N, C-alpha and C positions, 0 to 999 in steps of 0.2 A: 690691655684692651679691655675696654667695659663691654659686658655683654647684656643687653637689655631683656628685659621680659618679651619684648615684641619679637626679636632676634630668634629668642629660644622657641617661641610659638612658631614662627615661620618656619624654623628648621625642621621642628617637629611634624608639622603639616606636611611639608614638602617630603619627607621621609614616609610618612604614612600614605601619601598619594601615589608615591612611586612604587612601594611595596603592593599597594592595591591595585595599579595598573599592571604590574607584572602578576600578580595574581588572577586578573580578570583574563589576562592575554593567555595564561595556561588554560583557564578554564575555557575560553573560546574554541582553542584548539583541540580540547578533548570533546567539545561538543560538535565541531564540524568535522573532527577526524582527519584535519589536514595540519601540517607543520607551518605551511606558508598560507596564511589567510589573507594578507594584504601583500602587495608587492615589496613594501618596506621591510616585512620580514626577513626577506632573502632576495633581493634584487637579482642577483645572478641567476638563482633557481626558479625565480618567478618567469624571467626572460626565457630561459630553455624550456619551461613547462609549456609557454606560449607555442613555440616552435613544434614541440612533440605533440600538443593539442591538436594543432591544425595538419600535421602529417596523420593523425589518426583520424581526423574527420576527412581528409581525402581518401585514405584507406576504406573507411566504412562507404563513402560514396562509390567506390569500385566494387564493393562488395554487394550494394545494391543494383549496380549495373549488371553485376554477373548474374543476380536472381531474374532480372528481366530479360536478360539473354538466354538464360537456360529455359525460362518458359517459351520463348519463342522458337528456339531450336527443338524443344521437346514437341511443341504442337505441330511444328513443321515435319519432323521426323515422323510422326504419327500419321501424319496425312499422307507422306511417301510411303509408308508402310501400307496403307489403303490402296493407294495406286498402283504399287508393285503387284498386290493381290488382284487387281482389276484387271491387269493387262496379262496376268498369268491365265485369268477365268476367260479372257478374250482369246488367247492363244488355243486352251483346249476347245472352245467352241469352235475356232476355224479348224481344228485338226478334225473335228466331229464333221463339219461342213464338207470338208474335203472328201468324205467317203462317197463312193459311187452309189450306194444303196440308198442314198436320200433322195426324196423327190422335191419338186419346186416348192411344195408346201413346207416341207420338213427346213428347208434352207430359209424361207420366209420367216420360219419360227426362231432359227438360229439367228437370223437378221434382227428380229424383235429384241432378243436377248442381247445381242451385241449393240443395239440402240440405248438399251437401259445402261450397259457398262459405259458407253459414249456420253451420256448426260451424268452419270455418276462422276466420270473424271472431269467434265467440265465445271461441276460443283466443288471439287477437290481441288482444282487448280485455282478457283476463285474463293477459297477457305479464307477466313478470317480468324484472329488470334484472339477473341471474345472482347476485344475493345472496339471493334470496329475498323481495325486496320487489317488490310490485305497481306497475306504472308508473302506471295509470291510476286508482287508488283514493284519490287525494287523500292526506291525511294518515293515512288508515286503510289503510296499505299491507300489512298483516300477513295479510291474507285476500283471497281473489278477489273483485273489486269487481262482477263480473256473476253473478247467481245464476239458474238457470233455475228458472221456476215452470210450475204447471199450473192449468188451469181456464178457464171461459169468459169471453171478452172480454179476456184477457191477450196480451202479446207473446210470451210464451215465456221472455223474459229481462227481469229486472229489476235495476236498479242498485242496489246495497245499500252502496256505498263512501261516502267523504266527498266533499261537493260542493265542498270548498275546494280551493284550487291550491296544491300544496306549493312551498313558495319556499326559497331558500338566499342567503345573504349572500356576494356574490362580490367585493365590494369595501365600504370604509367608507360610501359612500353610495349602494351599489346592491344591492337586495333583487330578486334574478331568480327569476322562476316557472321551474321546472325539470321539472315535471311536471303537465301538465293533467288534470282530472278526467275519467273516462269518461263522464258524463252530458254534459259540454261538446262531448266528441268524437262520441259514438255516439248521443245522443238530443237533438240539437240541430239547429238550422239557422242557416245565416249571416245576419247582418242584410242586410237588402235583398232576401230572398227572396220570389218573388211568390205567386199565389195557387195553391190545389191544391183541386180539385172532386172530389166523393166522389158517387156515385149507389150505394146499397146495395139488396141484396135480402135478406130476411129469411126466406125460405121454408125449410121444414125440410129440412136436408141441406145447406144452402148454407154458404159461408164466412161467419164473423162480421166481416168487414171492416167497421172502423169503427163498430161498434156501440156502443163505449164511450165515442165523441166525440158520441153522440146522433143520428148520421145515421138516416134512415127509409128505408122500403121504397121500391124503385123496380121495380114488376112490369111495366112495359111494355116497349119496345124502344128507348126513347131513348137517345143515347149522345153524348157531346161529343167532335166529331171534331178541333176545335181550341180552343186556350186551355185554362184562363182566361189571357189576357194583360192587362197593363197598358197601357192606352192614355193616361190622364191622372191622374197622380199628385196634381194639384191639385183634381181633381174632389170634390164634395161626397159624405161617406160613403166616400171612399176609405180602404182600411186596415180596414174593418169587414168582419164576416161578413155573407154574403148566402144566402137561402134562396131556391131557385127552386121555385115550386109550379106544378103543372100541374091545371087545374080543367076538367072536361068540363061544357058546358052541357046543361040537361035537356031543351031543345026540339030543337035542331039537331044536337047532339053536337059541337059546335065546341070544340076546346081552346085555352084561355087559359094564356098564360104570366104569371105574376105573381111578381114579385121583392120578398121582403121583406128590409130591414136589421136587423141587430142593433142595437137602440135601446132603451136601458133606459126612457127615456121615453115611447117609443111602440113596444111590440112589436109592433103590427100595421101601422107604416107601411110604406107601399107605395112603390117608387121606380120601377117598371115594371109596366105592366098591358096587355098587347097580346096579339092572337091570335097562337098558335104558329105558326110557318112552318118547316118541315124546311129546313136545310142553310142559313138566313139567320144572319149574324153579327149578335149582339144586343150593345149596350153598356149598361151601367149601373155608377153609382158608379166611374167611371174604369177598369172591368173590362170586357174583351170576350170572347165565348165564343160558339163555333158548335155548334149541336145538331142532331142529324138522328135519324131514327127516329120511331115513334110512342109519345108517352108514354100511360100510363094515367090514369085519373082518381085524382087523390090522390097520384100520384107526387111525388118531390122530390129535388132536387139541392142539395147544401151546397157553397158556395164559402166557403174561409177562407184569410186570410194563412197562410203557412207556419209563421210563429211565432206562430200565435194559441195561446193556453193549450188550446184544444178539439181542435187539427190534431194529426194524427200527426207526430211528430218523430223517432220511434223507428227507426233503421235495421233492427233486428232484427225488429220487427212488419212494417215493409214487405216484408222478404224471408219472413216466415212468411204473409203474406198471399198474396204470389205462390206460393208452394209450395203452400198449400192450394187456390188456384184452379185450378192446372195438375194436380193431383191429382184434381179432380173429373172425373166423366164429363161430357163437352161434347154437349149435345144440339144438333141443328141448327135450333132455332127462333130468330125474330127476338130474343126477349127475352133467351135465354141467349147469343146473339151480342154483343148490347149490354152484357149484364152483363160478359162475359167483356172486351170492348174498354175499357169504363170502368174496369175494375179494373187492367187492364195499364196504361191511360193514367195513372191514379193514382200506382200504384208507380212508374212510370218518373219521373213528376215528383218523388216523394219520394226516389227514389235520386238524381236529379240535385242536389237540395238536400242531400242526406247527403253527396255526394261533393264538393260544393263546400264543405261544412264542415269535412269532414276536410282538404282541399287548404289551406283558410285556416289551420287549425291547425297544418298541417305548415309553412306558409309562416312562421308565426309563429315556430315553433320554428327554422326555418333563419336567421330574423333574429336571434334570440337565440344561436345558434352563431356568428353573425358578431360580434355584439356581445361575446361572450366572447375572441374574436381580438383584438378593440381593446382591450379591458380588460387581456388578457395583455400587449399591446405597453406599455399605459402601465405596468402594474405591474412589467415588466421594467426599463422606464427609470427608475422610482422605484427599484428594488432596485438598480440601478448606482449612482445618485445616493447612495444609502445606503452602499455599500460604499466609494465615493470618500471620502465624508466621514469615515466609520470609518477608512479607511486614513490620510487627513490627520491623524486625530486621535491614533491610538495606533501606526501602522505606522513601521518603522525606515527612516532614510536610510543606507543601507548605506555609501556613500562616507564620509560624516561620521562614521559608527560606527567603520569601519576605521581612518580618521585618529585618533579618540579613544583606539581601543584601542591603537594605536601609542604615542601621546603617554602615556597611563596606564602602559605597560610601560615607558618610559624613566623615567618619574618614579618607577616603584616601584623601579627598579634604581638610580638617583640615592639613593634614600632607603636603600635597603639598603647602598650604598657608603658612603655617609655614616655610617652606623651602625659599618661595619666601621672606619672610620678613626677616628671619635671613640671607639670602646670602646678602641683601642691607644694613646690619649694618656694619659701619665702624668706626674707631676712626678718620679718616680724616674729617668724617661730622661734629665733634665737634671742631676743630682747627679752 
């Protein structure tokens, strides 16, 4: 076969281009630090690297979501901490106000302090997260969740937000509540809360405590000095509402204490019917209560589970009831003293329930913050695994690459030297 000069030139040029291409490819790998610069370098590794990169991006999005969730929960938890402190301060002031040594002026001074706490709690209930979003409005977080109202028989503050709990996905399999709604926090009681007793007066000028729950008048001087306490949760009718009625006999004036249970099948069902004895502990339906004083004919006391639909669960209403009571002129009659003691005892029990509820929600937020730390650790490990897998697929082995670089450089130089030697060869040199 005849080999022409053009053929030798083309073969030599092709060899040099091939060697130079391999040399530049290794140089590009070293410069970028990646073994797979183009998908054609390793199609299988490039395809797997795309999947790993997408999974890594999703994991990073969840990490960013956890940062947002942690900020929201931390701010809400801080607000609930202040709320618990405010409720504790209100209870301390009520204990002070219950002292018989205080004058009307002193009680009005306590009422002023309670009003300051009342306003503080409204501000905390309408707290924002710093970005203009209200923490306790549920999904309706663009307007204050608690609005002031006025009128007879209302608490002064109504919840107008969304009753759902705002959630955020913090991981592929975890949708976490990040902001509890205000109704759950400020207008609810914890599960397992006990009974609350109310004895009302509806005389002109008196506070309208509890009238929206259907409580009736109490014009005598009867007061509950202890209870209501749970004594037997397994008793019949436990967990239902009770009405304590006082009936005066027409003949001898003896007062009978009768207890009715809220029973749709028999609204007049009596579970207790005995002569009233002041200072004696009375038990019925798994509940015990001690009453003192002298009731008037027709007086009633209502005992309801704290979570009953007709019981007061509103923290703001409880405080407003206490403020209204302390701002009234207190006369030294037994009836007024009984009314004052009953109201203070009721509000104290309601504040205890509200405090327990706030602390329960706060504990739940703390648990979620701890869960975020755990999920963060898992997500961090997952991210490290993705980075290692991605590195194994596309990153460069520098020791091998440098050796290849040197080899390709020698190959290119050899190709260039061979071309120089070949192009100088001619038959004319042998003539």
